[in-house]
N, C-alpha and C positions, 0 to 999 in steps of 0.2 A: 612293686605294683602299688599304685596310689589307691588308698582306701578312704572312703568317706567316713568321717566321724559323725555319725548320726546324732549322738547325744549332744555334741557341740553345736551342730546345726540347729537342733531343736531348741537348745538353750538360747542361741542367738536370735532365732525367730521369736521366741517368747519375750526376750528382752526388747527387741525392736517393737513388738506389739504393745508392750507395757509403756514404752517411751512414747509411741504415737498416741496411745490412749491418754496418757498424762498430758501431753501437749494439747490434745484436743479439748480436754477438760479445762485447761488453763485459758485457752482461747475462747471457749464458750463462756466461762465465768467472767472474763474481762469484758465481753460484749453483751452480757445479759443484764438488763436493768433491774434495779431493786424495787421492792414494793413501795407504794405511796399510799398514805392515808388521805383523808379528806380534810384539807386545811379550811379553817373558817373563812368565809367570803368577806367578812368584816373583822377588823382587828378586835380580839376579845378584850373586854374591859378588865377581866381578872388577871391578865398577864402582868408580870412584874417588870417587863421591859416597857418603857414609856416612850412612845413615838414623839419626836420633836415636832413642834407646830410648823406647818407649811413645808414639811420635808418627807421624802420617801423614807421608808424603814425596811431594811433588808436583814433577814435572819438566815444564817448558815448553820445547820445542825451537823455536829461532828461526833464520831466515835473516836476517843483519844488514842485507841490502839489500832485503828483502821489505817493501813499504810497509804491507801488511795486518798485519804482525807487531806493529806499534805498538798496534793495537786489541786484539790478544790479550794483550799485556803490560798494557794498561790494565784489561782485564777481570780478569786475574790479580791485579792490585794491589788491586782491590776485594774479591776473595775473601780474599786474604792479610790485609787489614786486619781482617776479621771473625774469622779463624781462626788468627791467628799464635800463639795459645797452644796449639793442637792439632796444628799441622803445620809442617813445614819446606818452604819454597817456593824452587825454583831455576829460573832462566831460563838455559838453555844456548844460547850463540851458536856455531853451527857454523862452523868454519874449515876449508873443504874442502882436501884434499890438493893441494899444488902452488900454492895461492893465495898472493899476496904476504903478507909478515909483518903489514902494516898494513891488510890487505884489509877486515877487518870494521869498522874505524873504532872510535872510542871513545864517541861520543855515545849510541848505542843502549844500550850496556852500562851507561853511567853512569846512564841513565834507569832501568834495572832496579835498580841498587843504591840509587837514590833512593826507590824504592817501598818503603813500610813492609813489612817482613817478607819481602822478596824478595831473593835473592842472585844476582847475575849471574856466570856462569862461562863461560870460553872453552872450547869443545869442540874441541881441536886435532885436525885431520884427521878430525873427525866420529866419533871413537872411541866416545863415549857414544851418539851417535845410532845408529850401527850396532849397538851392544850392545843397545839397546832397540828396534831395528827401526823407528826413526823415519825417515820419508821426506818429510814435508810440514811446512813451517813453521807453527807454531801448534798442533802436537800436544801435548796434555796427557796425562800419565800420573799416576795417583794410586795409591799403594801404602798399604795400611793398616799399623798398628803391628806386625803380624806379618809384613810383607813380601809380602803378597798383592795382586795387581793388582785394583783395584776400579773404575777408570774409565780409558777410553782414547778419545781423540777431541778435537774442538775445542770451545771455549766461546764462539764468536762465531756470529752468525746468518748470516754470509756473509763473503766476502773484504772486509776493511776496514770492516765494518759492526757497530755495537754494537746491543744490544737483547736482550730476553728470548729464550731459546732452550733446547731440550731438554738440550743439553750442560751448560750452566751449572746448570740445575735439578738434573740428575743428580749433578753434582759437589758442589753445596751440600748435597744430601740426604745424601750419604755422609759429608761432613765433620761435618754436624750429628748424624749417627747415626740419622736418621729413615728412611733407606733402606739396604739391605744387598745384597751380591752385586755381580757384575760388570755394568757398563753400558758401552755403546759409542755413540759419536756421530760424525757426519761432521766432518771437519776441513777448513777452508778456508784455503788459503795457497799459497805458492810451493814448488816442489821444494827441499828443503834443500841439495842438492849442486850447484845451478846457480850460476854466478858472477854473472850479471845476470838476475834473474828478471823476468817481465813486469811493467811498471808501475814499475820502479825508476827513480828520478830521478837521472840522471847516474851511475848505479852507486854511489850513496852512500846511506846510511841517512837 
C-alpha cells in the first residue's frame, strides 16, 4: 500500500516556497529604482570636471563593484559614439571614504577608457558624487553648453538590463536638439557608497 511521506512533502513545499520568495525578491529588486538626490540646476563652479566650451557635458556615476553598472556603461558608450562631436562624456568611479587604495580595481575603469568618447575618472572619497547629489550607481546627468541641467536619471530599462527605455530616449532627444527642457527618469543600480553591493561577485567588478 502506498504511503505518503509527509516529511518529504513538507520539505518540498518549503523548498518551493523559498524558491518562489527568492525569485520574487530578485524580480522586485531588478525593477525597483534607486534613490536620487538633488542635482544642481547649474553646473557647480567647484567641480574638478571642467565642461568644454560650447559642448554638452554628461556625467555617469558608477559603483565599481555594482554588476549592473557595466550595462549602464555599455549604454553610455553607444550614446557617446553618436554624439562625441557635441558632448564630453565622463564615467566617474566612486571610491568611498575609508576604502582601500585598490578597492575599485582597474578593469572597470579601463573599460570606460576603451569606450569611444568616454573618459573614466576616479572620484576619490565620492567628492563629485556628493557635489552633484548622486546616490545610485548608473545615475546620468546631462548639462547643456550653458551649464544648465537638462537630464537626470538612468538610461537602462532595469538593473543589469539593456533595451529601449524612456531615459535613453530623453537623453538622445536633448543631445540631438529635438527636445528641450529638463527631464528626469528612474535610475536602477546599487547605492554608490556601499562597499559590497547586492549581486557583486566576490566583491570585484
